[in-house]
C-alpha positions in Angstrom: 42.6 21.5 -47.2 42.1 18.4 -45.2 38.9 16.1 -45.9 36.3 16.3 -42.8 35.8 13.3 -41.0 32.0 12.1 -41.0 31.7 13.7 -37.6 32.6 16.9 -38.8 30.3 16.6 -41.8 27.4 15.8 -39.4 28.0 18.5 -37.0 28.0 21.0 -40.2 24.9 19.7 -41.6 23.1 19.9 -38.4 24.4 23.2 -37.9 22.9 24.6 -41.1 19.7 22.9 -40.5 19.4 24.7 -37.1 20.5 27.9 -38.5 18.1 27.5 -41.4 15.2 26.4 -39.2 16.0 29.3 -37.0 15.6 32.0 -39.6 12.5 30.1 -40.8 11.1 30.5 -37.6 11.7 34.2 -37.2 10.5 34.9 -40.8 7.2 33.2 -40.3 6.6 34.2 -36.6 7.0 37.9 -37.8 4.5 37.9 -40.6 1.9 40.7 -39.8 3.8 41.6 -36.8 2.2 45.2 -36.3 -1.5 44.1 -36.8 -3.9 44.7 -34.2 -6.1 41.3 -34.9 -5.0 38.5 -32.7 -6.0 35.3 -34.3 -5.8 32.1 -32.2 -8.2 32.0 -29.2 -8.6 35.5 -29.7 -11.0 35.7 -26.5 -8.1 34.7 -24.4 -5.3 36.8 -26.2 -7.6 40.0 -25.8 -8.4 39.2 -21.9 -4.6 39.6 -21.5 -4.2 42.4 -23.7 -7.2 44.2 -21.8 -5.4 43.7 -18.3 -2.1 45.0 -19.7 -4.0 48.2 -21.3 -5.4 48.9 -17.9 -2.2 48.3 -15.8 -0.7 50.9 -18.1 -3.7 53.5 -18.1 -4.0 53.4 -14.1 -0.1 53.0 -13.6 -1.0 50.4 -11.6 1.7 47.6 -11.0 0.0 46.1 -8.0 -0.9 42.2 -7.4 -4.6 43.0 -7.2 -4.7 44.8 -10.6 -7.7 45.5 -12.5 -9.3 42.8 -14.6 -12.4 45.0 -15.8 -14.3 42.3 -17.6 -17.3 40.7 -15.6 -18.4 44.0 -13.6 -17.3 45.3 -10.2 -15.6 44.9 -8.2 -12.9 45.5 -11.1 -10.4 43.6 -8.8 -12.1 40.1 -9.5 -10.8 37.6 -12.5 -7.1 37.5 -10.9 -6.1 34.3 -12.7 -2.1 34.9 -12.8 0.3 37.4 -11.3 0.7 39.8 -14.3 4.5 39.3 -14.7 3.9 39.1 -18.4 1.6 42.1 -18.5 3.9 44.2 -16.8 6.8 43.2 -19.1 4.6 44.1 -22.0 3.8 47.5 -20.4 7.5 48.2 -19.7 8.7 47.4 -23.1 6.0 49.6 -24.6 7.0 52.7 -22.3 10.5 52.2 -23.0 10.1 52.0 -26.8 7.1 53.7 -27.7 5.7 50.5 -29.4 2.1 49.8 -29.2 1.1 47.0 -26.6 0.3 44.3 -29.3 3.8 44.8 -30.6 5.8 44.8 -27.3 3.8 41.7 -26.3 4.8 40.0 -29.5 8.2 41.1 -29.0 8.3 39.8 -25.2 6.8 36.3 -26.2 9.1 35.7 -29.1 12.1 36.8 -27.0 11.3 34.4 -24.0 10.7 31.4 -26.8 14.1 31.7 -28.0 15.4 31.9 -24.3 13.8 28.4 -23.9 16.2 26.8 -26.6 19.5 27.3 -24.5 17.7 25.6 -21.5 16.9 22.5 -23.6 20.3 22.4 -24.8 21.6 22.1 -21.4 18.8 19.5 -20.3 19.6 17.4 -23.6 23.3 17.4 -21.9 22.1 15.6 -19.1 21.0 12.9 -21.5 24.8 12.7 -22.7 23.7 13.8 -26.2 26.4 14.9 -28.1 26.4 18.6 -28.8 25.8 18.8 -32.3 22.9 16.1 -32.1 21.2 18.2 -29.6 20.2 20.4 -32.5 17.7 17.8 -33.6 15.1 18.3 -30.8 15.8 21.8 -31.1 14.9 21.8 -34.9 11.6 20.0 -34.2 10.8 22.8 -31.5 11.4 25.5 -33.9 9.3 23.7 -36.7 6.4 23.1 -34.5 2.9 24.9 -35.6 2.2 26.1 -32.2 5.7 27.3 -31.6 5.6 29.6 -34.9 2.0 30.9 -34.4 1.6 31.4 -30.3 5.1 32.6 -30.1 4.0 35.9 -31.3 0.8 35.9 -29.5 -0.3 38.1 -26.6 -0.4 35.3 -24.4 2.1 34.3 -21.4 2.5 30.6 -23.0 6.2 31.4 -23.9 7.3 33.1 -21.1 5.6 30.3 -18.7 7.7 27.8 -21.0 10.7 29.7 -20.2 10.4 29.7 -16.7 9.6 26.1 -16.6 12.6 25.3 -19.0 14.9 27.2 -16.7 13.6 25.8 -13.3 14.4 22.4 -14.6 17.9 23.3 -15.6 18.5 24.8 -12.1 16.7 21.9 -10.2 18.8 19.2 -12.1 21.8 21.1 -11.5 21.0 22.0 -7.8 20.3 18.2 -7.4 23.6 17.1 -9.1 25.7 19.7 -7.6 24.2 20.8 -4.3 24.9 24.5 -4.7 23.1 27.5 -3.8 23.4 29.0 -7.1 21.3 26.5 -9.0 18.9 26.6 -6.0 18.4 30.1 -6.6 18.0 29.8 -10.4 15.4 26.9 -9.6 13.4 29.1 -7.1 13.4 32.3 -9.2 12.4 30.3 -12.4 10.0 28.1 -10.6 8.1 31.0 -8.5 7.9 32.7 -11.9 6.0 29.7 -13.5 4.1 28.9 -10.3 2.6 32.6 -10.6 2.3 32.9 -14.4 0.4 29.7 -14.9 0.5 27.1 -12.4 -1.1 24.2 -14.5 1.9 24.1 -16.7 4.4 24.3 -14.0 2.4 21.0 -12.7 3.5 19.2 -15.8 7.1 20.1 -15.5 7.5 19.3 -11.9 7.0 15.5 -13.2 10.4 15.3 -14.6 11.8 17.3 -11.7 10.3 14.7 -9.4 11.3 11.8 -11.5 15.0 12.9 -11.5 14.9 13.3 -7.8 13.3 10.2 -7.1 16.1 8.5 -9.6 18.7 10.0 -7.1 17.1 8.5 -4.1 16.9 5.3 -5.6 20.3 5.0 -6.7 21.3 6.2 -3.2 19.2 3.0 -1.9 20.9 0.7 -4.4 24.4 2.0 -3.6 23.8 1.8 0.0 25.0 5.4 0.4 23.4 6.1 3.9 20.8 7.7 5.5 22.5 10.9 5.6 23.0 11.0 1.8 19.4 10.1 1.5 18.4 12.9 3.8 20.7 15.4 1.7 18.8 14.3 -1.2 15.2 14.8 0.2 16.5 18.2 1.8 17.6 19.5 -1.5 14.6 18.1 -3.7 12.1 19.7 -1.3 14.2 22.9 -1.2 14.1 23.3 -4.8 10.1 23.6 -4.6 9.0 25.0 -1.4 9.2 28.5 -2.2 7.4 28.4 -5.9 4.6 26.2 -4.3 4.4 28.3 -1.2 4.0 31.6 -3.3 1.5 29.6 -5.4 -0.5 28.9 -2.2 -0.2 32.5 -1.0 -1.7 33.9 -4.1 -4.6 31.3 -3.9 -5.2 32.4 -0.4 -5.2 35.9 -1.4 -7.4 35.7 -4.8 -9.9 33.1 -4.1 -11.8 35.0 -1.4 -12.0 38.0 -3.9 -13.5 35.8 -6.7 -15.6 33.8 -4.5 -17.3 36.9 -3.4 -18.2 38.5 -6.9 -21.3 37.8 -8.4 -20.1 35.8 -11.4 -16.2 35.5 -11.1 -16.7 32.5 -8.4 -16.2 30.0 -11.0 -12.6 31.0 -11.4 -11.7 29.9 -7.9 -9.0 27.4 -7.8 -11.4 24.6 -6.7 -13.8 25.3 -9.7 -11.1 25.7 -12.4 -9.7 22.3 -11.3 -12.9 20.4 -11.9 -14.8 20.8 -14.9 -12.5 23.5 -16.5 -9.5 21.3 -16.5 -10.7 17.7 -15.8 -8.2 17.4 -13.2 -10.3 15.3 -10.9 -12.6 13.7 -13.5 -10.9 10.3 -13.9 -13.6 8.8 -16.4 -12.5 11.8 -18.9 -8.7 10.8 -18.4 -9.3 7.5 -20.0 -12.5 8.4 -22.4 -11.7 7.0 -25.7 -13.8 10.1 -27.3 -11.8 12.3 -25.6 -8.6 10.9 -26.4 -9.9 11.0 -29.9 -10.2 14.8 -29.7 -6.6 14.9 -28.0 -5.1 12.8 -31.1 -7.0 15.5 -33.5 -5.5 18.3 -31.5 -1.8 16.7 -32.3 -2.6 17.0 -36.0 -3.7 20.6 -35.5 -1.1 21.9 -33.2 2.1 19.8 -33.8 1.9 17.3 -36.9 -0.1 14.4 -38.3 -1.0 12.3 -35.6 -0.4 9.2 -37.7 3.2 10.3 -38.4 3.9 10.6 -34.8 2.7 7.3 -34.0 4.7 5.8 -36.7 7.7 7.6 -35.8 7.3 6.3 -32.2 6.8 2.7 -33.1 9.2 2.6 -35.5 11.9 4.3 -33.3 11.1 1.8 -30.4 11.4 -1.1 -32.6 14.3 0.0 -34.4 16.7 1.6 -31.9 16.7 -0.3 -28.5 19.6 2.1 -27.1 17.2 5.0 -27.3 14.3 3.4 -25.8 14.6 4.4 -22.2 15.1 8.0 -23.1 12.3 8.1 -25.4 10.0 6.7 -23.2 11.1 8.8 -20.3 10.5 12.1 -22.1 7.1 11.3 -24.1 5.6 9.9 -21.0 5.3 13.4 -19.8 3.7 14.7 -23.0 1.0 12.0 -22.1 0.7 12.6 -18.4 0.3 16.3 -19.3 -2.8 15.4 -20.7 -3.9 13.0 -18.4 -3.5 15.6 -15.6 -5.7 18.4 -17.4 -7.7 16.6 -20.3 -10.2 19.3 -21.1 -7.6 21.9 -21.1 -5.7 20.2 -23.8 -8.8 19.0 -25.8 -10.4 22.4 -26.3 -7.6 24.8 -26.3 -4.7 23.4 -28.3 -2.2 26.2 -27.2 -1.9 24.2 -23.9 0.4 21.8 -26.0 2.8 24.9 -26.4 4.6 23.9 -23.3 4.5 19.9 -23.1 5.4 19.5 -26.9 8.8 20.2 -25.9 8.7 16.5 -24.3 7.5 15.0 -27.4 10.1 16.5 -29.7 12.9 15.6 -27.5 11.7 12.1 -27.5 11.6 12.3 -31.5 14.9 13.9 -31.3 16.2 10.8 -29.6 14.6 8.5 -32.4 16.5 10.8 -35.1 19.7 10.3 -32.9 19.2 6.5 -33.2 18.5 6.7 -37.0 22.1 8.8 -37.3 23.7 5.7 -35.5 22.2 3.1 -37.7 23.5 1.4 -40.6 21.4 3.1 -43.3 22.8 5.3 -45.8 23.6 8.9 -44.9 21.6 10.4 -47.6 18.6 8.1 -46.5 18.9 9.3 -42.7 19.0 13.1 -43.8 16.0 12.3 -46.0 14.1 10.6 -43.1 15.1 13.3 -40.5 13.7 15.9 -42.9 10.4 14.4 -42.9 9.5 15.4 -39.3 10.0 19.4 -39.5 8.6 19.3 -43.3 5.4 17.7 -41.6 5.3 20.5 -38.9 5.9 23.3 -41.4 3.0 22.1 -43.7 0.6 21.7 -40.6 1.6 25.3 -39.8 1.1 26.4 -43.4 -2.3 24.5 -43.7 -3.9 25.4 -40.0 -2.4 28.5 -38.7 -0.9 30.5 -41.6 -4.3 31.5 -43.0 -5.4 33.5 -39.6 -1.9 34.9 -39.0 -1.7 36.6 -42.6 -5.0 38.3 -42.3 -4.8 41.8 -42.4 -7.1 43.4 -39.8 -7.0 45.6 -36.8 -9.6 43.3 -35.2 -12.8 44.5 -33.7 -16.1 45.5 -35.1 -17.7 48.7 -36.2 -19.5 48.9 -33.1 -16.7 48.4 -30.9 -14.9 51.3 -33.0 -17.9 53.6 -32.3 -17.9 52.7 -28.7 -14.3 53.4 -28.3 -14.6 56.9 -30.6 -17.8 58.1 -29.1 -18.3 57.1 -25.6 -16.5 58.7 -22.3 -13.2 57.2 -21.8 -14.2 56.2 -18.3 -17.4 55.0 -19.2 -18.5 51.2 -18.6 -20.4 49.1 -21.2 -22.6 46.1 -20.4 -22.2 43.2 -23.2 -24.7 40.2 -23.3 -24.0 37.4 -25.7 -20.2 37.0 -25.6 -20.0 35.0 -22.3 -16.6 36.2 -20.6 -14.8 36.9 -23.8 -13.0 40.0 -23.6 -13.0 40.8 -27.4 -15.7 43.3 -27.3 -14.7 45.4 -24.3 -10.8 45.3 -25.4 -11.7 46.7 -28.8 -14.1 49.3 -27.3 -11.1 50.0 -24.5 -13.9 50.3 -22.0 -14.5 48.6 -18.7 -17.3 46.1 -18.7 -19.9 43.8 -17.4 -19.8 40.8 -19.4 -22.9 38.8 -18.5 -22.0 35.2 -18.4 -24.1 33.0 -20.7 -25.4 30.5 -17.8 -26.8 33.8 -16.1 -28.4 35.7 -19.1 -31.9 34.9 -17.5 -31.1 35.1 -14.0 -32.8 38.1 -12.7 -31.2 38.0 -9.1 -27.9 38.1 -10.4 -28.6 40.7 -13.0 -30.3 43.0 -10.4 -27.2 42.5 -8.1 -24.8 43.1 -10.9 -26.4 46.3 -12.2 -26.7 47.5 -8.8 -22.9 47.4 -8.4 -22.6 49.7 -11.4 -24.7 52.4 -9.6 -21.5 54.7 -9.2 -20.3 54.3 -12.7 -21.1 56.0 -15.9 -22.8 53.1 -17.7 -22.7 54.3 -21.7 -24.3 51.4 -23.2 -26.0 47.7 -23.5 -24.4 45.6 -26.4 -26.9 42.5 -27.3 -25.0 40.1 -29.5 -26.6 37.9 -31.9 -28.9 35.4 -29.9 -29.2 37.7 -27.0 -30.7 40.5 -29.0 -34.1 39.5 -28.1 -33.4 39.2 -24.3 -36.0 41.7 -22.9 -35.1 40.8 -19.6 -31.5 42.0 -19.9 -32.6 45.0 -22.1 -35.3 46.1 -19.7 -33.6 45.8 -16.5 -30.4 47.5 -18.2 -32.7 50.2 -19.8 -34.1 51.1 -16.3 -30.9 50.9 -14.4 -28.9 53.1 -16.6 -31.3 55.1 -18.3 -30.7 53.6 -21.8 -32.5 54.2 -25.2 -35.6 52.1 -25.6 -34.9 50.9 -29.0 -31.3 50.1 -30.3 -29.4 53.4 -30.8 -27.5 51.8 -33.5 -27.2 48.3 -34.8 -24.9 46.2 -36.8 -25.4 42.6 -38.6 -24.1 41.0 -35.6 -25.2 43.2 -32.4 -27.6 46.0 -31.3 -26.2 48.7 -29.1 -28.5 50.7 -26.5 -26.8 54.1 -25.5 -27.5 56.1 -22.4 -30.0 58.5 -23.4 -27.7 61.5 -22.5 -25.2 60.5 -25.1 -27.2 59.0 -27.9 -28.1 61.9 -30.2 -24.6 62.8 -30.2 -23.4 59.4 -30.9 -25.8 59.3 -33.8 -24.7 62.4 -35.4 -20.8 61.2 -35.1 -22.1 57.9 -36.8 -23.9 59.5 -39.7 -21.0 61.9 -40.3 -18.3 59.0 -40.5 -18.3 57.1 -43.6 -16.6 54.5 -42.2 -19.7 53.3 -40.0 -21.8 52.9 -42.8 -22.5 49.2 -41.8 -24.4 50.6 -38.7 -27.9 51.4 -38.7 -29.2 54.2 -36.4 -32.3 54.0 -34.3 -34.4 51.6 -36.6 -35.9 48.2 -35.5 -33.3 45.6 -36.5 -34.5 43.2 -39.5 -32.4 41.0 -41.4 -33.4 42.8 -44.5 -31.9 46.1 -43.4 -28.6 44.3 -41.9 -27.5 43.3 -45.5 -27.4 47.0 -46.5 -23.8 48.0 -46.7 -22.1 44.5 -46.3 -20.4 45.0 -49.7 -18.5 47.9 -48.4 -17.5 46.0 -45.3 -13.4 45.4 -44.8 -13.6 41.4 -44.8 -11.2 41.5 -42.2 -9.8 38.4 -40.9 -11.8 36.4 -43.4 -10.4 37.7 -46.6 -8.2 34.7 -48.1 -8.3 33.2 -44.6 -10.0 29.8 -45.3 -10.8 27.5 -48.3 -13.6 25.7 -46.2 -16.0 28.5 -47.6 -17.0 29.1 -51.2 -17.5 31.9 -52.1 -15.3 33.8 -49.6 -17.6 35.5 -47.1 -18.5 39.0 -47.6 -18.4 39.2 -43.9 -18.0 36.5 -41.3 -17.9 36.9 -37.3 -17.7 34.2 -34.9 -18.2 34.9 -31.0 -14.8 33.4 -30.0 -13.0 34.5 -32.9 -12.0 32.5 -36.2 -10.1 29.2 -35.4 -9.8 26.3 -37.9 -8.8 23.1 -36.0 -8.4 19.5 -37.3 -11.3 17.0 -36.6 -11.6 13.6 -37.7 -8.6 14.1 -40.2 -9.9 17.4 -41.9 -9.9 20.9 -41.3 -13.0 22.3 -39.8 -14.1 25.8 -38.6 -15.0 26.4 -35.1 -18.8 27.3 -35.1 -19.4 27.5 -31.6 -22.8 29.7 -31.2 -23.3 32.4 -32.4 -21.4 32.0 -35.7 -22.3 33.7 -38.9 -21.0 34.0 -42.6 -22.5 36.2 -45.1 -22.1 35.2 -48.7 -23.3 36.4 -52.2 -24.0 33.6 -54.2 -23.4 33.5 -58.1 -26.4 34.3 -60.1 -26.4 30.9 -61.8 -26.2 28.9 -58.3 -28.3 26.0 -58.3 -27.3 24.3 -54.9 -26.0 24.7 -51.8 -23.3 21.9 -50.0 -23.1 22.1 -46.4 -21.2 19.8 -44.1 -21.3 20.5 -40.6 -21.4 18.5 -37.0 -20.4 18.6 -33.5 -17.6 17.2 -31.7 -18.0 14.0 -29.9 -17.4 15.5 -26.5 -20.2 17.7 -26.6 -22.6 14.7 -25.9 -20.2 12.1 -24.5 -18.5 14.4 -21.9 -19.3 13.3 -18.1 -21.3 16.0 -16.5 -22.7 18.8 -18.6 -23.8 18.1 -22.2 -25.2 20.2 -25.0 -28.9 20.8 -25.2 -28.1 20.9 -29.1 -27.5 23.6 -31.6 -29.5 24.9 -34.7 -27.9 25.2 -38.1 -29.6 27.6 -40.4 -29.3 29.4 -44.0 -31.5 32.2 -44.6 -31.7 34.4 -47.8 -31.9 38.1 -47.4 -32.3 40.9 -49.8 -32.1 44.7 -49.0 -35.6 46.3 -47.9 -37.2 43.0 -48.4 -38.3 40.0 -46.2 -36.2 37.0 -45.4 -36.8 33.6 -46.2 -35.4 30.5 -44.5 -33.8 28.2 -47.0 -32.6 25.5 -44.6 -32.9 24.7 -40.9 -31.4 21.5 -39.0 -31.4 21.1 -35.4 -28.6 19.1 -34.0 -29.6 17.1 -30.8 -26.9 14.5 -30.5 -27.8 13.6 -26.7 -31.2 12.5 -27.9 -31.1 11.8 -31.4 -27.9 9.6 -32.3 -28.5 10.3 -36.0 -27.2 13.7 -35.1 -23.8 12.9 -34.2 -21.1 12.7 -36.7 -20.4 14.6 -39.9 -23.6 16.0 -41.5 -24.0 16.4 -45.2 -26.9 18.8 -46.4 -27.3 19.2 -50.4 -30.0 21.8 -51.0 -31.7 22.9 -54.0 -31.3 26.4 -54.5 -32.5 29.3 -56.7 -31.2 32.7 -56.1 -33.3 35.8 -55.9 -32.3 38.9 -57.5 -29.8 40.8 -55.0 -30.0 38.0 -52.2 -27.3 37.2 -49.7 -26.9 34.1 -47.9 -26.6 33.8 -44.2 -25.1 30.7 -42.6 -25.4 30.4 -38.8 -25.3 28.5 -36.0 -27.4 29.3 -32.9 -27.8 27.8 -29.4 -31.5 26.0 -28.6 -31.4 27.1 -25.0 -28.0 27.0 -23.1 -24.4 27.8 -25.2 -22.8 25.2 -22.8 -21.0 22.5 -24.7 -22.3 23.5 -27.9 -19.2 22.7 -29.6 -19.9 22.7 -33.3 -18.1 23.2 -36.5 -18.4 23.8 -40.1 -16.4 21.5 -42.2 -17.4 22.7 -45.8 -19.8 25.3 -47.3 -20.0 25.5 -51.2 -22.5 27.6 -53.0 -22.5 26.7 -56.8 
């Protein structure tokens, strides 16, 4: 057998690496495939899942679909054309799979369909076919491309549409054929209607490609006819997607603007504080870019490694500089366009990370062309995917492997015992759809900024006059909101006292259903953490905790020791990297219940707030309260430690805080660690870095 040439050896090695990484991606992404719990911005996943549920339940595949989250009219939060949700429901009906399994299948399939599009686009950079596998390996190894490619989110479908839009656009500009125009139009329209903010990023390279063609035409003096043709085709490729987006905005904005609370989701409002599109101070804020760099370490790989690779690649491989600069620039421009979105929702990097990895792939291309020994080249190439996989293993895997069906005991009770077509009112969860999704009930979620607004509450409650409102859920810090409780009790004939309570929430059931629900709860052993018709006291809520399923927090984090008996966070569990260390998102309301060792003598607690909570232009935090409470069944509570963080007024409250608390446990005592708001929940971006009771 003839010896292979170096080029053949290289192709074989790259093929083996790609195949291995593809198999690894499939294996990692499909762990815990069928569990109902949706870690990773669960509030956003449950919103998508909730919409899909009602599309299926109502057999409603119209554009004006129900999003029954913030009260009536139910057609209100129309953020996207539900192409993704339609696909999930269609696959579920065709296969009989649960929605969550169908959703993960759709998401993963869309992600894999991105790879051939990127392969084709790399060809436009004259990258040899075997070496096109280098960026694809980095894309496959990316932590968020493993974790969020199996989520109940439209991110992978959006990325697929964007990638194929760019393929169609580039080939259309090159070949001026209607087939490529059709591909660009169909894929671009899908991208515009699924998530326009992501398409805006992918329009940057499309515009740059068209501008480059115009410039070349001017330099070669091709004539005004050629110039006009380039302009025509360049505009033709985007006119339908952008026109469809404008029609969608024109249809949905008036509906949202007329709603009692959904007006914050109009396109004008979303482009302001939510995304930072027009906030030029934020775009160049050092503190915000510090947060963004931390997001890289969480979602991609260590930020220092990204920096070192880019700098070294620029210095060592001048032949690759233009290509690296061109694609990596898109990665940075995306964050300049929507700085807040990328800083506080790391899954936004899902789409723009492709450009970074293509740039890093070009640097690895230069490495293979260098005079370094082959063995050293392959070793250096392995560093990047290895760093990505390590980041996934450290940041995302703990949440992904948690065995839980999601939800809470009280959401299971609401789903099991309230009428299917009834409505629940929820206060204390902002507009996060976690509670109504797991309860499978239409809901009026009272946004945090409106919990004390009597005019709004009376309007929102009156709009439910013709609905069967089965109950009110007051969560954590809102359990004492007498205004909401009293107005709801009067409007919907609810029990005056909590019908049942959990360690996290009080539930007031309509009087016509309450006795039956109490009897059902008493007769079902798996609701033994719910307390029926008793005043809620911390001492009573401890009863039964040891019997709880530890759910998503079992073995899910090494940041808290001992492992919590139970821990719940309003916006789901999210570990992220801040100031080069993993921390647990503890935005109010957050709580963790621990059983200390009998010989424990000290509590070590490290916590803080992210700098953007007080440095952000416009709204700022009014502070949070960190509390350690000791509780014993049937006895009074004791406050062991309390600390108010007000970083706006007190600079000493900024940065990582260290508390070493002497502690003498009482017999049978539990410890409750909690973060609560002072007055408002807005911008209370706090975290726990470490809890150690020893």
